[in-house]
Structure formats: C-alpha cells, structure tokens
TORTOR-780524 format. One record per atom (N, C-alpha, C): x, y, z; residue number from 1; residue in one letter; atom name. Coordinates in nm, 4 decimals. Atoms other than C-alpha are relative to their C-alpha. Last residue first. Layout:
REM residues N
+----------+----------+----------+-----+------+------+
!        u !        v !        w ! seq ! type ! atom !
+----------+----------+----------+-----+------+------+
!        X !        Y !        Z ! NUM !    A !   CA !
...
+----------+----------+----------+-----+------+------+
REM end
This chain:
REM residues 86
+----------+----------+----------+-----+------+------+
!        u !        v !        w ! seq ! type ! atom !
+----------+----------+----------+-----+------+------+
!   0.0281 !   0.1220 !   0.0817 !  86 !    Y !    N !
!   2.2588 !  -3.6961 !  -2.6958 !  86 !    Y !   CA !
!  -0.0495 !  -0.1054 !   0.0832 !  86 !    Y !    C !
!   0.0191 !   0.1131 !  -0.0889 !  85 !    Q !    N !
!   2.2548 !  -3.3454 !  -2.5595 !  85 !    Q !   CA !
!  -0.0419 !  -0.1221 !  -0.0767 !  85 !    Q !    C !
!   0.1214 !   0.0726 !   0.0127 !  84 !    R !    N !
!   2.3958 !  -3.0852 !  -2.7905 !  84 !    R !   CA !
!  -0.0055 !  -0.1105 !   0.1028 !  84 !    R !    C !
!  -0.0130 !   0.1341 !   0.0496 !  83 !    G !    N !
!   2.6678 !  -2.8446 !  -2.6966 !  83 !    G !   CA !
!  -0.1350 !  -0.0550 !  -0.0090 !  83 !    G !    C !
!   0.1299 !   0.0573 !   0.0382 !  82 !    W !    N !
!   2.7365 !  -2.4843 !  -2.6024 !  82 !    W !   CA !
!   0.0238 !  -0.1385 !  -0.0482 !  82 !    W !    C !
!  -0.0263 !   0.1206 !   0.0700 !  81 !    V !    N !
!   3.0361 !  -2.3428 !  -2.4066 !  81 !    V !   CA !
!  -0.1427 !  -0.0587 !  -0.0234 !  81 !    V !    C !
!   0.0719 !   0.1202 !  -0.0391 !  80 !    V !    N !
!   2.9576 !  -1.9858 !  -2.3059 !  80 !    V !   CA !
!   0.0441 !  -0.1181 !  -0.0895 !  80 !    V !    C !
!  -0.0397 !   0.1014 !   0.1014 !  79 !    M !    N !
!   3.1766 !  -1.6712 !  -2.3153 !  79 !    M !   CA !
!  -0.0611 !  -0.1282 !   0.0460 !  79 !    M !    C !
!  -0.0579 !   0.1225 !  -0.0328 !  78 !    H !    N !
!   2.9836 !  -1.4062 !  -2.1108 !  78 !    H !   CA !
!   0.0528 !  -0.0788 !  -0.1212 !  78 !    H !    C !
!  -0.0315 !   0.0053 !  -0.1402 !  77 !    K !    N !
!   2.8533 !  -1.0595 !  -2.1122 !  77 !    K !   CA !
!   0.0887 !  -0.1124 !   0.0411 !  77 !    K !    C !
!  -0.0030 !   0.1225 !  -0.0653 !  76 !    A !    N !
!   2.8248 !  -0.9877 !  -2.4874 !  76 !    A !   CA !
!   0.0457 !   0.0134 !   0.1414 !  76 !    A !    C !
!  -0.1188 !   0.0165 !  -0.0739 !  75 !    T !    N !
!   2.7218 !  -0.6440 !  -2.6190 !  75 !    T !   CA !
!  -0.0038 !  -0.1296 !   0.0788 !  75 !    T !    C !
!  -0.0158 !  -0.0998 !  -0.1142 !  74 !    K !    N !
!   2.4364 !  -0.6923 !  -2.8541 !  74 !    K !   CA !
!   0.1292 !  -0.0254 !   0.0648 !  74 !    K !    C !
!  -0.1064 !  -0.1026 !   0.0360 !  73 !    G !    N !
!   2.4834 !  -0.8871 !  -3.1853 !  73 !    G !   CA !
!   0.0059 !   0.1192 !   0.1059 !  73 !    G !    C !
!   0.0683 !  -0.1251 !   0.0312 !  72 !    C !    N !
!   2.1621 !  -1.0900 !  -3.1391 !  72 !    C !   CA !
!   0.0913 !   0.1162 !  -0.0424 !  72 !    C !    C !
!   0.1381 !   0.0097 !   0.0449 !  71 !    C !    N !
!   2.2818 !  -1.4521 !  -3.1559 !  71 !    C !   CA !
!  -0.0526 !   0.1358 !  -0.0424 !  71 !    C !    C !
!   0.0016 !   0.0790 !   0.1207 !  70 !    V !    N !
!   2.6628 !  -1.4659 !  -3.1313 !  70 !    V !   CA !
!  -0.1412 !  -0.0022 !  -0.0598 !  70 !    V !    C !
!   0.0740 !   0.1218 !  -0.0193 !  69 !    C !    N !
!   2.6552 !  -1.1788 !  -2.8772 !  69 !    C !   CA !
!  -0.0153 !  -0.0831 !  -0.1372 !  69 !    C !    C !
!   0.1377 !   0.0130 !   0.0250 !  68 !    K !    N !
!   2.9120 !  -0.9169 !  -2.9537 !  68 !    K !   CA !
!  -0.0634 !  -0.1355 !   0.0203 !  68 !    K !    C !
!   0.0730 !  -0.0981 !  -0.0743 !  67 !    E !    N !
!   3.2535 !  -0.8111 !  -2.8189 !  67 !    E !   CA !
!  -0.1543 !  -0.0248 !  -0.0110 !  67 !    E !    C !
!   0.0550 !  -0.1141 !   0.0741 !  66 !    G !    N !
!   3.4677 !  -1.0933 !  -2.9305 !  66 !    G !   CA !
!  -0.0759 !   0.0879 !   0.0973 !  66 !    G !    C !
!   0.0022 !   0.0363 !   0.1325 !  65 !    L !    N !
!   3.6293 !  -1.4238 !  -2.8181 !  65 !    L !   CA !
!  -0.0516 !   0.1115 !  -0.0964 !  65 !    L !    C !
!   0.0622 !  -0.1170 !   0.0677 !  64 !    K !    N !
!   3.7282 !  -1.3043 !  -2.4739 !  64 !    K !   CA !
!   0.0092 !  -0.0335 !  -0.1517 !  64 !    K !    C !
!  -0.0811 !  -0.0531 !   0.1075 !  63 !    E !    N !
!   3.8030 !  -1.6417 !  -2.2985 !  63 !    E !   CA !
!  -0.0757 !   0.1236 !  -0.0615 !  63 !    E !    C !
!   0.0592 !  -0.0178 !   0.1287 !  62 !    E !    N !
!   3.6343 !  -1.7024 !  -1.9718 !  62 !    E !   CA !
!   0.0989 !   0.0636 !  -0.0999 !  62 !    E !    C !
!  -0.0952 !  -0.0808 !   0.0720 !  61 !    E !    N !
!   3.8304 !  -1.8441 !  -1.6780 !  61 !    E !   CA !
!  -0.0585 !   0.0135 !  -0.1407 !  61 !    E !    C !
!  -0.0503 !  -0.0954 !  -0.0967 !  60 !    F !    N !
!   3.5457 !  -1.9689 !  -1.4519 !  60 !    F !   CA !
!   0.1068 !   0.0892 !  -0.0657 !  60 !    F !    C !
!  -0.1205 !   0.0365 !  -0.0691 !  59 !    P !    N !
!   3.3894 !  -2.1321 !  -1.7586 !  59 !    P !   CA !
!   0.0423 !   0.1055 !   0.1009 !  59 !    P !    C !
!  -0.0819 !  -0.1158 !   0.0090 !  58 !    I !    N !
!   3.0317 !  -2.0494 !  -1.8363 !  58 !    I !   CA !
!   0.1217 !  -0.0159 !   0.0732 !  58 !    I !    C !
!  -0.0638 !  -0.0638 !  -0.1157 !  57 !    C !    N !
!   2.8721 !  -2.3844 !  -1.8879 !  57 !    C !   CA !
!   0.0600 !   0.1339 !  -0.0449 !  57 !    C !    C !
!  -0.0562 !   0.1016 !  -0.0884 !  56 !    R !    N !
!   2.6698 !  -2.6174 !  -2.1045 !  56 !    R !   CA !
!   0.0676 !   0.0628 !   0.1229 !  56 !    R !    C !
!  -0.1251 !  -0.0574 !  -0.0687 !  55 !    S !    N !
!   2.4435 !  -2.3821 !  -2.2897 !  55 !    S !   CA !
!   0.0433 !  -0.1091 !   0.1012 !  55 !    S !    C !
!   0.0313 !  -0.0673 !  -0.1387 !  54 !    H !    N !
!   2.2076 !  -2.5891 !  -2.4944 !  54 !    H !   CA !
!   0.1290 !   0.0520 !   0.0536 !  54 !    H !    C !
!  -0.1120 !  -0.0046 !  -0.1020 !  53 !    A !    N !
!   2.2311 !  -2.6904 !  -2.8651 !  53 !    A !   CA !
!  -0.0381 !   0.0807 !   0.1211 !  53 !    A !    C !
!   0.0157 !   0.1047 !  -0.1007 !  52 !    N !    N !
!   1.9182 !  -2.7956 !  -3.0593 !  52 !    N !   CA !
!   0.1220 !  -0.0055 !   0.0952 !  52 !    N !    C !
!  -0.1065 !   0.0930 !   0.0099 !  51 !    T !    N !
!   2.0401 !  -2.5744 !  -3.3425 !  51 !    T !   CA !
!  -0.0144 !  -0.1138 !   0.0911 !  51 !    T !    C !
!  -0.0708 !   0.0128 !   0.1321 !  50 !    L !    N !
!   1.7666 !  -2.3310 !  -3.4301 !  50 !    L !   CA !
!   0.0995 !  -0.1153 !  -0.0145 !  50 !    L !    C !
!   0.1028 !   0.0204 !   0.1028 !  49 !    E !    N !
!   1.5335 !  -2.3708 !  -3.1249 !  49 !    E !   CA !
!   0.0667 !  -0.0229 !  -0.1365 !  49 !    E !    C !
!   0.0508 !   0.1305 !  -0.0217 !  48 !    K !    N !
!   1.8255 !  -2.3956 !  -2.8716 !  48 !    K !   CA !
!  -0.0965 !  -0.0398 !  -0.1091 !  48 !    K !    C !
!  -0.1041 !   0.0857 !   0.0326 !  47 !    I !    N !
!   1.9904 !  -2.0835 !  -3.0249 !  47 !    I !   CA !
!  -0.0422 !  -0.1512 !   0.0171 !  47 !    I !    C !
!  -0.0054 !   0.0020 !   0.1482 !  46 !    K !    N !
!   1.6615 !  -1.9007 !  -3.0130 !  46 !    K !   CA !
!   0.1088 !  -0.0946 !  -0.0428 !  46 !    K !    C !
!   0.1100 !   0.0743 !   0.0466 !  45 !    D !    N !
!   1.6106 !  -2.0003 !  -2.6423 !  45 !    D !   CA !
!   0.0081 !  -0.0145 !  -0.1566 !  45 !    D !    C !
!  -0.0187 !   0.1466 !  -0.0349 !  44 !    E !    N !
!   1.9564 !  -1.8813 !  -2.5471 !  44 !    E !   CA !
!  -0.1103 !  -0.0864 !  -0.0546 !  44 !    E !    C !
!  -0.1031 !   0.0475 !   0.0840 !  43 !    C !    N !
!   1.8934 !  -1.5563 !  -2.7239 !  43 !    C !   CA !
!   0.0400 !  -0.1442 !   0.0196 !  43 !    C !    C !
!   0.0702 !   0.0057 !   0.1345 !  42 !    A !    N !
!   1.5534 !  -1.5052 !  -2.5522 !  42 !    A !   CA !
!   0.1139 !  -0.0505 !  -0.1002 !  42 !    A !    C !
!   0.0561 !   0.1308 !   0.0127 !  41 !    E !    N !
!   1.7313 !  -1.5803 !  -2.2094 !  41 !    E !   CA !
!  -0.0626 !  -0.0252 !  -0.1403 !  41 !    E !    C !
!   0.1455 !  -0.0064 !   0.0202 !  40 !    D !    N !
!   1.9437 !  -1.2705 !  -2.2548 !  40 !    D !   CA !
!  -0.0513 !  -0.1439 !  -0.0254 !  40 !    D !    C !
!   0.0605 !   0.0365 !  -0.1258 !  39 !    G !    N !
!   2.2975 !  -1.3159 !  -2.1103 !  39 !    G !   CA !
!  -0.1536 !   0.0050 !  -0.0098 !  39 !    G !    C !
!   0.0412 !  -0.1232 !  -0.0660 !  38 !    C !    N !
!   2.4636 !  -1.1309 !  -2.4054 !  38 !    C !   CA !
!  -0.0638 !  -0.0217 !   0.1369 !  38 !    C !    C !
!   0.1450 !  -0.0078 !  -0.0220 !  37 !    W !    N !
!   2.6445 !  -1.4426 !  -2.5237 !  37 !    W !   CA !
!  -0.0291 !   0.1222 !   0.0820 !  37 !    W !    C !
!   0.0406 !  -0.1086 !  -0.0966 !  36 !    M !    N !
!   2.9931 !  -1.5011 !  -2.6727 !  36 !    M !   CA !
!  -0.1502 !   0.0094 !   0.0041 !  36 !    M !    C !
!   0.0569 !  -0.1213 !   0.0648 !  35 !    A !    N !
!   3.0581 !  -1.8395 !  -2.8364 !  35 !    A !   CA !
!  -0.0269 !   0.1064 !   0.1083 !  35 !    A !    C !
!  -0.0193 !  -0.1122 !  -0.0858 !  34 !    K !    N !
!   3.2496 !  -2.1596 !  -2.7734 !  34 !    K !   CA !
!  -0.0500 !   0.1206 !  -0.0695 !  34 !    K !    C !
!  -0.0288 !  -0.1295 !   0.0562 !  33 !    I !    N !
!   3.1019 !  -2.4515 !  -2.9565 !  33 !    I !   CA !
!   0.0210 !   0.1001 !   0.1088 !  33 !    I !    C !
!   0.0408 !  -0.1256 !  -0.0736 !  32 !    Y !    N !
!   3.1188 !  -2.8115 !  -2.8398 !  32 !    Y !   CA !
!   0.0289 !   0.1250 !  -0.0908 !  32 !    Y !    C !
!  -0.0785 !  -0.0498 !  -0.1057 !  31 !    G !    N !
!   3.1267 !  -3.1498 !  -3.0148 !  31 !    G !   CA !
!  -0.0539 !   0.1257 !   0.0651 !  31 !    G !    C !
!   0.0704 !   0.0570 !  -0.1185 !  30 !    Q !    N !
!   2.9614 !  -3.3528 !  -3.2761 !  30 !    Q !   CA !
!   0.0873 !   0.0346 !   0.1163 !  30 !    Q !    C !
!  -0.0785 !   0.0623 !  -0.1004 !  29 !    N !    N !
!   3.0926 !  -3.1343 !  -3.5587 !  29 !    N !   CA !
!  -0.0836 !  -0.0460 !   0.1208 !  29 !    N !    C !
!  -0.1047 !   0.0762 !   0.0613 !  28 !    E !    N !
!   2.9303 !  -3.0534 !  -3.8844 !  28 !    E !   CA !
!   0.0814 !  -0.0717 !   0.1011 !  28 !    E !    C !
!   0.0482 !   0.1051 !   0.0894 !  27 !    N !    N !
!   2.5937 !  -2.9420 !  -3.7544 !  27 !    N !   CA !
!   0.1090 !  -0.0932 !  -0.0538 !  27 !    N !    C !
!   0.0682 !   0.0935 !  -0.0858 !  26 !    I !    N !
!   2.7395 !  -2.7482 !  -3.4644 !  26 !    I !   CA !
!  -0.0570 !  -0.1164 !  -0.0762 !  26 !    I !    C !
!  -0.0978 !   0.0788 !  -0.0751 !  25 !    K !    N !
!   2.9829 !  -2.5808 !  -3.7004 !  25 !    K !   CA !
!  -0.0642 !  -0.1066 !   0.0910 !  25 !    K !    C !
!  -0.0733 !   0.0801 !   0.0895 !  24 !    T !    N !
!   2.7220 !  -2.4666 !  -3.9575 !  24 !    T !   CA !
!   0.0961 !  -0.0927 !   0.0796 !  24 !    T !    C !
!   0.0857 !   0.1034 !   0.0614 !  23 !    E !    N !
!   2.4729 !  -2.3393 !  -3.6998 !  23 !    E !   CA !
!   0.0874 !  -0.1014 !  -0.0841 !  23 !    E !    C !
!   0.0411 !   0.0916 !  -0.1063 !  22 !    F !    N !
!   2.7397 !  -2.1508 !  -3.5088 !  22 !    F !   CA !
!  -0.0715 !  -0.1158 !  -0.0526 !  22 !    F !    C !
!  -0.1197 !   0.0840 !  -0.0303 !  21 !    E !    N !
!   2.8846 !  -1.9947 !  -3.8243 !  21 !    E !   CA !
!  -0.0323 !  -0.1039 !   0.1046 !  21 !    E !    C !
!  -0.0150 !   0.0875 !   0.1168 !  20 !    E !    N !
!   2.5326 !  -1.8739 !  -3.9151 !  20 !    E !   CA !
!   0.1226 !  -0.0986 !   0.0132 !  20 !    E !    C !
!   0.1000 !   0.1094 !  -0.0090 !  19 !    L !    N !
!   2.4805 !  -1.7390 !  -3.5652 !  19 !    L !   CA !
!   0.0123 !  -0.1004 !  -0.1116 !  19 !    L !    C !
!   0.1318 !  -0.0334 !   0.0515 !  18 !    T !    N !
!   2.8004 !  -1.5437 !  -3.5844 !  18 !    T !   CA !
!  -0.0919 !  -0.1224 !   0.0216 !  18 !    T !    C !
!   0.0155 !  -0.1382 !  -0.0200 !  17 !    K !    N !
!   3.1331 !  -1.5544 !  -3.3911 !  17 !    K !   CA !
!  -0.1290 !   0.0524 !  -0.0528 !  17 !    K !    C !
!   0.0971 !  -0.0612 !   0.1015 !  16 !    A !    N !
!   3.1688 !  -1.9308 !  -3.3599 !  16 !    A !   CA !
!  -0.0196 !   0.1468 !   0.0475 !  16 !    A !    C !
!   0.0431 !  -0.1312 !  -0.0380 !  15 !    I !    N !
!   3.4678 !  -2.1081 !  -3.1905 !  15 !    I !   CA !
!  -0.0949 !   0.0478 !  -0.1106 !  15 !    I !    C !
!  -0.0278 !  -0.1047 !   0.1021 !  14 !    Q !    N !
!   3.5227 !  -2.4835 !  -3.2042 !  14 !    Q !   CA !
!  -0.0559 !   0.1346 !   0.0496 !  14 !    Q !    C !
!   0.0416 !  -0.1345 !  -0.0408 !  13 !    T !    N !
!   3.5638 !  -2.7609 !  -2.9520 !  13 !    T !   CA !
!   0.0347 !   0.1018 !  -0.0980 !  13 !    T !    C !
!   0.1474 !  -0.0043 !   0.0261 !  12 !    K !    N !
!   3.5964 !  -3.1221 !  -3.0774 !  12 !    K !   CA !
!  -0.0675 !   0.1264 !   0.0481 !  12 !    K !    C !
!   0.0274 !   0.0354 !   0.1395 !  11 !    E !    N !
!   3.9750 !  -3.1142 !  -3.1134 !  11 !    E !   CA !
!  -0.1472 !   0.0174 !  -0.0340 !  11 !    E !    C !
!  -0.0481 !  -0.1227 !   0.0754 !  10 !    E !    N !
!   4.0163 !  -2.9483 !  -2.7676 !  10 !    E !   CA !
!  -0.0302 !  -0.0190 !  -0.1533 !  10 !    E !    C !
!   0.0874 !  -0.1164 !  -0.0332 !   9 !    L !    N !
!   3.8062 !  -3.2224 !  -2.6068 !   9 !    L !   CA !
!   0.0428 !   0.1265 !  -0.0850 !   9 !    L !    C !
!   0.1156 !   0.0256 !   0.0788 !   8 !    R !    N !
!   4.0056 !  -3.4932 !  -2.7954 !   8 !    R !   CA !
!  -0.1011 !   0.1121 !   0.0267 !   8 !    R !    C !
!  -0.0323 !  -0.0217 !   0.1464 !   7 !    K !    N !
!   4.3351 !  -3.3401 !  -2.6712 !   7 !    K !   CA !
!  -0.1305 !  -0.0236 !  -0.0756 !   7 !    K !    C !
!  -0.0119 !  -0.1468 !   0.0156 !   6 !    K !    N !
!   4.2003 !  -3.3287 !  -2.3091 !   6 !    K !   CA !
!   0.0177 !   0.0340 !  -0.1476 !   6 !    K !    C !
!   0.1406 !  -0.0576 !  -0.0118 !   5 !    C !    N !
!   4.0899 !  -3.6910 !  -2.3311 !   5 !    C !   CA !
!   0.0055 !   0.1510 !  -0.0133 !   5 !    C !    C !
!   0.0749 !   0.0377 !   0.1203 !   4 !    M !    N !
!   4.4338 !  -3.8054 !  -2.4528 !   4 !    M !   CA !
!  -0.1400 !   0.0585 !  -0.0062 !   4 !    M !    C !
!  -0.0420 !  -0.0741 !   0.1081 !   3 !    D !    N !
!   4.6096 !  -3.6002 !  -2.1902 !   3 !    D !   CA !
!  -0.0631 !  -0.0410 !  -0.1325 !   3 !    D !    C !
!   0.0524 !  -0.1369 !  -0.0111 !   2 !    Y !    N !
!   4.4001 !  -3.7463 !  -1.9224 !   2 !    Y !   CA !
!   0.0427 !   0.0817 !  -0.1160 !   2 !    Y !    C !
!   0.1359 !   0.0003 !   0.0429 !   1 !    M !    N !
!   4.4742 !  -4.1047 !  -2.0378 !   1 !    M !   CA !
!  -0.0618 !   0.1432 !   0.0071 !   1 !    M !    C !
+----------+----------+----------+-----+------+------+
REM end
C-alpha cells in the first residue's frame, strides 16, 4: 500500500520553473507543484492570489530545481511544494 501511495504522489507532483508554467500545471493537475521560492511573503501571496495554491512544505532534503524564484525571478532560497486546499 505504501508503494502504491508513493507512486501516486510522484505522478501527481510536477515541477514549474516559471509562474506561467506554475499556473498551467496547477490548473491541469490536481496535485502538487515543486518550485523554487525567494522567501518573500509577497511572492507567496501573489501565487496564492493567482492560483489559489498555498505553500505546503519546504522539504528537509530540498531539490535544486533552479536558481530563480518561480514568481519574481530573484535568487531562490528554497524549493517549496505547493498545492491547493480542497
């Protein structure tokens, strides 16, 4: 059962490197988005406003998906998992 759930989570998690890509993927997929974030609350608020997605977690073992924040393009500090609340 664990393997089945892990596989489903992996299938429902996508990577976005731009805000446009983030919006498209969150609207097409009822799952999670991994994206880099600068740490600025204004960027988090803008993502929430545009996509209704909230930051879910900053994993202990962060993946390096890029150098830039998905929202503003500034230097990213964290990889964040984003998702919608249903």
